[in-house]
N, C-alpha and C positions, 0 to 999 in steps of 0.2 A: 504494500500500500504506500503510495507516495502522493503528496499534495503538490500541485503545480499552480502557481499564480498565473493568471491570464494576462498579466501586464507587461510581459517581456523584460522584467528587471533581472531575471536570473537566466543563466546559460543552460539550456537543456542538455548540453554535453556532460554537465556535471552529474546528471542522473545516471549515466553509464558508470561513472566512478563509484557512485553510491551503491549501485546494484552489485558491482564487483565486491565491495566491502561486505555487504550483507550476505553474499553467497560464499565468501571465503574466510572471513573473520568470525570469531565466536562472539557476536554482538547481537543485542536485541533490537537496536535502532541505530540508524545513521542520521545524524543531524547536520544540516548545512550551517556553515558560519560564513556570513557575507564578509568579503574583504572590503572593509569600509574605507580605510585610509582617510583621505580628506574629502570623501565623496558626499558626506551628509552634514547637515547643520548641527549645531550644538544641542538643540532641543532633542533631536533624534538620538544623538549619542547619550544624552542624559537619561532619556526614557529607557534606552537599552540597559544602561548601567543600573538604574533603579530596579528594573525587572530582574536582573541577575542577582542583585543584593537581596531582594525580597524572596526569591526562590531559595537562595542559600540560607537565609534566616529561617524560613519556614520548613525546609526539607533537608538541610545539612549539605546540600550540593546544588550545583547549577550547571548550565552549559553556557558557552560564550555568546550565543545568539539565539535566545529562546523564541524570539519573534520571527525568525526566518521561516518562510513557508516550506523550504525543502527539508522534509523529514521522511524517512523511509523505514518501514518494518514489514515483517511478514503479515499477511492479511489476517490470519487467525490470531496473532498477537494484537493487532489493531482492534479487532472485534472484541477482544477480552477487556479492552479499556472502556467500552460503552460510552463513547464520545457523544455528548449532547449539544455542544456549542456550535455556533455558526459564525460566519465572518471571521474577524481576527481572534476571536476566542478559541477557535479550533486549535490553533498552534499552541497556545498556552495550556489548554486542557490536556492536549496530547503529552506535552512535556511534563506537566505536574503529575499526571497519572503514571507516566513511565518512571519518574523519580520516586513516587510513592511505592511502586512495585519493585524498586531497586534494579531496574533494567540496566544492563551494560550498554552504555551509549558511546558510540565513536563519533567524534566530530570531524568534519571535513571542510576545509576552506573552499569556498566556491566564489565564482565571479559574480559581481553585482553591478548593475547599471541603473542607478536610481533615477526615478522620475520626480518631478515637482508637482505642486498643486495645479499649476497651469497645464501640465501634461496629463492631468486626470488622477493624480494621487488622491486616495480617498481617506486614509487614516487621519484621525484628528484627536484633539484633547479628550473628547468624550470617550473615544475608543481606548485611549490610554487609561483613563479612570476605570472603565469597565474591565480592562485587563487586570489592573491592580486589585480591584474588588473580587474578581474571579479567583485570583491566586489565594486570597484570604478565605473565600468561601470554600474552595477545594481543600484548603489546609485544615479547616475546622469541621468540615462535614465528612462523613464516612463514605 
């Protein structure tokens, strides 16, 4: 099971590398980590940092880029997570439930070609607040 954003920000060639890892390494999930360098603004970097810290505080571990859409696992493993979220919540619910189940997660640096609001980027402050509240809800609910 893999999630692919439809906005062309990620390189589909990275999926092949992810498939190779899931088929050859003993991991439960492969998580993409966008190579950000200087490609994004301060607010985006801050949101990513806060999300990582919240995950670490709540679950004792995190991944470099929890909001990256590229995540891959075997379909039966994905189904066992019983994902309920939509939109940007899907990525964080997937990560949180994998962390709670103590999955072995391998991270892979992937290419990233960010878009701005004028190019149709949709994530906003409300989505960020929803993501933070979702982390807390998933932490304290069984």
